[in-house]
Each structure stands twice: as structure tokens, then as C-alpha cells.
C-alpha positions in Angstrom: -27.1 3.3 -5.7 -26.9 7.1 -5.6 -23.5 8.5 -5.0 -21.5 11.6 -5.6 -18.8 9.4 -6.9 -19.6 8.9 -10.6 -18.1 5.9 -12.4 -18.1 5.3 -16.1 -19.6 2.1 -17.3 -16.1 0.7 -17.8 -15.2 1.6 -14.2 -18.4 0.1 -12.9 -17.5 -3.1 -14.7 -14.0 -3.0 -13.3 -15.3 -2.4 -9.8 -17.6 -5.4 -10.1 -14.8 -7.6 -11.5 -12.6 -6.6 -8.6 -15.4 -7.2 -6.1 -16.0 -10.7 -7.4 -12.3 -11.5 -7.3 -12.0 -10.4 -3.6 -15.2 -12.3 -2.6 -14.3 -15.5 -4.4 -10.5 -15.7 -4.3 -9.3 -13.7 -1.2 -11.8 -13.6 1.6 -12.3 -17.4 1.8 -8.6 -17.8 2.6 -8.4 -15.1 5.4 -8.7 -17.4 8.4 -6.3 -20.0 7.0 -3.8 -17.3 6.3 -4.2 -16.0 9.9 -3.7 -19.4 11.4 -0.6 -20.0 9.3 1.1 -16.7 10.1 0.2 -15.1 6.8 1.4 -17.9 4.6 -0.7 -20.0 2.3 0.1 -23.2 0.4 1.8 -22.7 -3.0 -1.1 -24.1 -4.9 -3.5 -21.6 -3.3 -1.2 -18.7 -4.0 -0.7 -19.9 -7.6 -4.5 -20.1 -8.0 -5.0 -16.5 -6.6 -2.3 -15.1 -9.0 -3.8 -16.9 -12.0 -7.3 -15.6 -11.0 -6.0 -12.1 -10.7 -4.4 -12.2 -14.1 -7.6 -13.8 -15.6 -9.6 -10.9 -14.1 -7.1 -8.4 -15.6 -6.3 -6.9 -12.2 -2.5 -7.3 -12.4 -0.1 -4.4 -13.1 -2.9 -1.9 -12.9 -1.1 1.4 -13.3 1.6 0.1 -15.6 1.4 0.6 -19.3 -0.1 -2.1 -21.5 3.2 -2.1 -23.5 4.9 -3.2 -20.3 2.4 -5.9 -19.5 0.1 -3.7 -17.3 -3.5 -2.5 -17.6 -2.9 1.3 -18.1 -5.4 2.3 -15.5 -6.1 5.9 -14.6 -5.8 7.0 -11.0 -9.6 6.7 -10.7 -9.4 3.1 -12.0 -6.7 2.4 -9.5 -8.8 3.7 -6.6 -11.9 1.8 -7.8 -10.0 -1.5 -7.7 -8.1 -0.9 -4.4 -11.3 0.1 -2.7 -12.3 -3.6 -3.3 -8.9 -5.1 -2.6 -8.8 -3.5 0.8 -11.9 -5.4 1.9 -9.9 -8.5 2.8 -7.6 -9.0 5.7 -4.1 -10.6 5.9 -2.8 -8.6 3.0 -4.0 -11.3 0.6 -4.2 -8.6 -2.1 -0.4 -8.7 -2.3 -0.8 -11.8 -4.4 -2.1 -9.7 -7.2 1.0 -9.4 -9.5 2.2 -5.8 -9.6 5.4 -3.7 -9.3 6.5 -0.3 -8.0 5.6 2.5 -10.3 9.2 3.8 -10.4 10.1 0.8 -12.6 8.3 2.6 -15.4 11.3 4.9 -15.6 13.6 1.9 -16.3 15.5 1.3 -19.5 14.0 -1.2 -22.0 16.4 -3.8 -20.6 15.3 -3.1 -17.0 11.7 -3.3 -18.0 12.2 -6.7 -19.7 14.3 -8.1 -16.9 12.4 -6.9 -13.8 9.1 -5.2 -14.6 7.5 -7.6 -17.1 8.2 -10.7 -15.0 6.8 -9.0 -11.9 3.6 -8.2 -13.6 3.3 -11.9 -14.5 3.8 -13.0 -10.9 7.2 -14.4 -11.8 9.5 -12.2 -9.7 8.8 -10.1 -6.6 10.6 -6.8 -6.0 11.2 -4.9 -2.8 11.8 -1.2 -2.2 14.6 -0.4 0.3 14.3 3.1 1.6 14.1 3.2 5.4 17.2 3.0 7.6 17.8 2.9 11.3 18.4 6.7 11.4 16.3 7.6 8.4 12.6 6.9 8.6 10.3 9.8 8.4 13.2 12.0 7.4 14.8 10.5 4.2 17.5 13.2 4.2 19.2 11.1 6.9 19.9 8.2 4.5 23.4 6.9 5.0 23.5 4.1 2.4 26.1 5.3 -0.1 27.2 4.4 -3.6 30.7 5.2 -4.9 32.2 4.7 -8.3 34.2 1.5 -8.7 36.5 2.9 -11.3 35.1 0.7 -14.0 31.8 2.5 -14.7 29.9 0.6 -12.0 29.1 1.3 -8.3 29.9 0.0 -4.9 27.0 0.2 -2.4 27.3 0.1 1.4 24.5 0.5 4.0 21.7 -1.1 5.9 18.0 -0.9 5.1 15.2 -1.6 7.6 11.6 -2.8 7.0 12.2 -3.9 3.5 8.7 -5.1 2.6 8.8 -8.4 0.5 12.6 -8.4 0.9 12.5 -12.0 2.0 11.0 -13.2 -1.3 12.2 -10.5 -3.7 14.2 -11.4 -6.9 15.6 -7.9 -6.8 15.7 -4.9 -4.5 15.2 -1.2 -5.5 17.8 0.5 -3.2 18.0 4.2 -2.4 21.7 5.2 -2.0 23.4 8.6 -2.0 25.9 9.2 -4.8 28.4 11.9 -4.1 27.8 14.8 -6.5 24.5 13.5 -7.6 22.4 12.9 -4.5 19.8 10.1 -3.8 19.7 7.5 -6.6 17.8 4.3 -7.2 19.7 1.1 -7.9 18.3 -2.3 -8.8 20.3 -4.9 -6.9 19.6 -8.6 -7.6 18.9 -10.8 -4.6 22.0 -13.1 -4.4 24.5 -10.4 -5.2 27.7 -10.8 -3.2 27.7 -8.6 -0.1 23.9 -8.5 0.3 22.6 -10.3 3.4 19.6 -10.4 5.7 20.5 -9.6 9.3 17.1 -9.6 10.9 13.6 -10.8 10.3 11.5 -8.8 12.8 8.1 -10.1 13.7 5.3 -7.6 13.1 1.8 -7.2 14.5 0.0 -8.2 11.3 0.2 -11.6 9.6 0.8 -10.7 5.9 2.2 -12.9 3.1 5.7 -11.4 3.0 8.2 -10.3 5.7 9.9 -6.9 6.2 13.5 -7.9 6.9 16.6 -5.8 7.6 19.0 -5.9 4.6 22.7 -5.1 4.8 24.8 -4.2 1.8 28.6 -4.5 2.3 30.7 -3.6 -0.7 27.9 -4.6 -3.1 29.1 -4.1 -6.7 26.6 -3.3 -9.5 27.1 -2.2 -13.0 26.1 1.1 -14.6 22.9 -0.7 -15.9 21.7 -1.0 -12.2 20.9 2.7 -12.0 17.1 3.3 -12.3 15.8 6.5 -13.8 19.2 8.3 -13.8 21.7 9.5 -11.2 20.2 11.7 -8.6 16.6 11.0 -9.7 15.4 9.2 -6.6 13.6 12.1 -5.0 11.6 13.0 -8.1 10.7 9.4 -8.8 9.7 8.7 -5.2 7.3 11.7 -5.0 5.2 10.0 -7.6 5.5 6.7 -5.8 4.5 8.2 -2.5 1.4 9.9 -4.0 0.2 6.5 -5.4 1.1 4.5 -2.3 -0.6 7.0 0.0 -3.7 7.1 -2.1 -3.8 3.3 -2.3 -3.5 3.1 1.5 -6.4 5.6 1.9 -8.5 3.5 -0.5 -7.7 0.3 1.5 -8.8 2.1 4.7 -12.1 3.1 3.1 -12.6 -0.5 2.1 -11.7 -1.7 5.6 -14.2 0.7 7.2 -17.0 -0.5 4.8 -16.5 -4.1 5.7 -16.1 -3.5 9.4 -19.4 -1.6 9.4 -21.1 -4.3 7.5 -19.9 -7.0 9.9 -20.5 -4.9 13.1 -23.9 -3.6 12.1 -25.0 -7.1 11.0 -24.0 -8.5 14.4 -25.5 -5.6 16.5 -28.8 -5.8 14.5 -29.2 -9.5 15.3 -27.8 -9.8 18.8 -30.1 -9.3 21.8 -28.8 -8.2 25.2 -30.8 -6.8 28.1 -34.1 -7.3 26.4 -33.2 -5.3 23.3 -31.0 -5.6 20.2 -27.5 -4.3 20.6 -28.1 -1.8 17.8 -30.9 -0.2 19.9 -28.4 0.8 22.6 -26.9 4.2 21.9 -23.6 3.2 23.4 -23.3 0.7 20.5 -25.2 2.5 17.7 -23.7 6.0 18.1 -20.0 4.9 17.6 -21.0 3.0 14.5 -22.8 6.1 13.2 -19.6 8.1 13.8 -17.7 5.5 11.8 -20.2 5.6 9.0 -19.7 9.4 8.7 -15.9 8.9 8.7 -16.1 6.2 6.0 -18.3 8.4 3.8 -16.1 11.4 4.2 -12.9 9.5 3.6 -14.3 7.9 0.4 -15.3 11.2 -1.1 -11.8 12.6 -0.3 -10.1 9.6 -1.9 -12.1 9.9 -5.1 -11.6 13.7 -5.2 -7.8 13.2 -5.1 -8.0 10.6 -7.9 -10.1 12.9 -10.1 -7.6 15.7 -9.5 -4.7 13.6 -10.4 -6.4 12.5 -13.6 -7.3 16.1 -14.5 -3.7 17.2 -14.6 -4.0 19.4 -11.5 -1.0 20.9 -9.9 1.1 17.9 -8.7 1.9 19.7 -5.4 -1.8 20.1 -4.7 -2.4 16.5 -5.5 0.6 15.5 -3.3 -0.9 17.5 -0.4 -4.4 16.1 -0.9 -3.1 12.5 -1.1 -1.4 13.1 2.2 -4.6 14.5 3.6 -6.5 11.4 2.3 -4.1 9.0 3.9 -4.1 10.9 7.2 -7.9 11.1 7.5 -8.7 7.6 6.2 -6.0 5.8 8.2 -6.9 7.5 11.5 -10.6 7.0 10.9 -10.1 3.3 10.0 -8.3 2.6 13.2 -11.1 4.2 15.2 -13.6 2.2 13.2 -11.8 -1.1 13.8 -11.6 -0.4 17.6 -15.3 0.4 17.7 -16.1 -2.8 15.8 -14.1 -4.9 18.2 -16.0 -3.3 21.0 -19.3 -4.0 19.3 -18.5 -7.8 19.1 -17.4 -7.9 22.7 -15.3 -10.9 23.6 -15.8 -12.3 20.1 -14.2 -9.2 18.7 -11.0 -10.1 20.5 -10.6 -13.4 18.7 -8.2 -13.7 15.7 -10.9 -15.5 13.8 -13.0 -12.3 13.9 -12.4 -9.9 11.0 -12.6 -6.9 13.3 -9.7 -8.1 15.4 -7.6 -8.7 12.3 -8.3 -5.3 10.9 -7.6 -3.7 14.3 -4.0 -5.0 14.0 -3.7 -4.4 10.3 -4.9 -0.9 9.8 -2.7 0.3 12.7 0.3 0.2 10.3 -1.5 2.5 7.8 -0.8 5.4 10.2 2.9 4.6 10.0 4.1 3.3 6.7 4.6 5.4 3.5 4.8 8.4 5.9 3.5 8.5 9.4 0.4 10.6 10.3 2.7 13.2 11.7 4.5 13.5 8.4 1.2 13.8 6.6 0.2 16.6 8.9 3.5 18.3 8.2 3.0 18.1 4.4 -0.6 19.4 4.7 0.2 22.2 7.1 3.1 23.4 4.9 0.9 23.2 1.8 -1.7 25.4 3.6 1.0 28.1 3.8 2.6 27.6 0.4 -0.4 26.8 -1.8 -3.1 28.6 0.2 -5.9 27.3 2.3 -8.5 27.4 -0.5 -6.4 25.4 -2.9 -5.8 22.7 -0.3 -9.3 22.3 1.0 -11.4 23.2 -2.0 
């Protein structure tokens, strides 16, 4: 297939490996997961994780020395463009961990990162608060010295993805004199409690609970990456997460178009195939243009990141990719549902599931409005040509 996206032979093999994994291990379980509210039997989950490890898809961006695959940014995008083709977040069962853990001490790597990459201990990332969502400067969770070298953490975190199953939580807290700092807090630590388990629109494997920390005591070894290092570490995390979301949205559009075009090309209404009606075919054509443009943008950002380009430009372009791809994916899902008509409104239909699932991609890891703010500021500070070239 001719494409402006050029993959090395190794990346083409990685892409095919990821595609087979999704087709054989994830997609067959979508409907069962939907009917079960996102949950799957333990033996099925165990089988998915073992298959992911056997396919060498676990711990992609982490160093081989830590138990990962050592992927480039391009490798990461190649794989996630495949993982995003399934619904119900089943790709979460591929063992992985937040990239900030790479900044951990050898002891933290051994205790938290290595097990996570083996599928032996989930981790959550607790950033958002009731009054600090898009604006992290509003974080009120605090950490104060306990007088013995450790810290006492107080605060409440919202939408803590995987918090319900995590063995430990990466918590952002403000330390007086240092600023935002990352702490690793073991699940079961005294003073840590779940105060709400909000139901969400999608049916994913893990929940997003509200976690309260009241006088939680941790030792000096709980600090991740150094005091006051949270902002710098999180910028790298946001770039990776936003690019991953954009790649998933590209994948979702590809599958939605395949399903919708397949249906419209075989369904006859009013004496003609659905696809022959412009009211059906033109919206699908618009989505095809969106999908192609989003894919090129995602791969461009990956190439820039791997080339060592200015990290601020990469940050702006990752925001642009997430903005464009997430907005386009929702339009595509909506059009696909309309193409299927009443069938498209059934939860057993992939278009209906994607319509609910891609909606959050315009919100988490920075809303579309925040992405627009980042891009518009970059246009002024970095220059129009640097941002759009």
C-alpha cells in the first residue's frame, strides 16, 4: 500500500504483530465486555495479558533494562494505531506503566515499574481535583514534612483512572518551598480511602474513583523524580498521552469507516444501495478525509519527537494532533451511527460503542479547549511557520 508514512521493515513487522493481537485477542471480547459493564472473567484477562507479553507489546516505551521494549515514538504510534481499533478499552490489559516511573530510583523501579510491566501490579495517576482540572495550578493537595524525613499528604483526587485496582498511586501534591511533586503512595496506606465511584459513559475495564488522602504518611523514598519535579515530568507524560489518544482516534476512524462503508455498500434502500445516496456517502467521504489528515499529523509528530526537535514545538504539535483527531473521531462516530440507522443505536454495534468512547478523548489529558490554548500560544511564541510546517 502506498503511503506518505514510511515504516522500516522492523516497524512494519511490529505493526502486523499488533494488528494480529488486536484481531485475535481483543476484538472477539468486545461485546462480552460491553454486556458485563467493561469487566471480563479473570481467565480471559490473564489470557490477554499473556498474549500481549508473548507478542512483545508490553511496556512499549520503557527501557529494556526496566522490562520494557525500548520503542521509539514512531514505534509507539505504530502499535497504538492498532490498539485503538478495539472498543471497551480492552487495550488497557496490555501491561504498561506511566512514563514518569522511568525517573524513579532503582528501588522504585524494582518495586513498582517492573511488576507493572509484567502485569503484576496496576498503577494510577492522581492529578485532577474538584477545583483543579484543566488548570493544574489550582491543585490543593499538599505534602508537609513530618519531622522525621518523610511527608504527610492531605487532599482529594478526582477521576483517578485505574484507582480502583491500583497497587499504588502516583499522587501530585504541592510541597511548600518546592512546588508540585510526585509521590508514590501504596494502596492500603492508612488515611487513603475511596469516597466515590462515579459511573461513566463508557464501559472500560477499570474505574475512575475519587480518592481522599487524610494525613497519609509516606517516607522520603516515596518522592518520584525529586522534589518540585512534577511539572517537568508531567510535560513529557502529557505529550506521550496526547499522542497516544490521537493515534487511538485515528484507529477508531479507520474501523468505523470500514464498518460503515461495508454496511452502506451492501444495504439496499429505496431501490439503490445506501452508499449511492449522497446523504450517506458524502459524510463518510468527509470522515475519510479527516482520518487521512489526522493520521499524517500523528506520524509527523512522532517523527519530530524522534528527530530531537524542539520539545516545545513537539508539545504544541502533540496538542494539535489530539485536538484534530479527537474532534474528527467524534464526528466520524456520529456519522457512522447515522449510517447504520436504528442498528447504529444498539450497544452491540461498534459505532454506538465508539460514539460513547471517543467522546472522552476530547476531555481527558487536556480538553479540546486546553489544546487550542496551547496551540494558539505556540503560534505567538514559536511562530506560525514553526507550528504548522
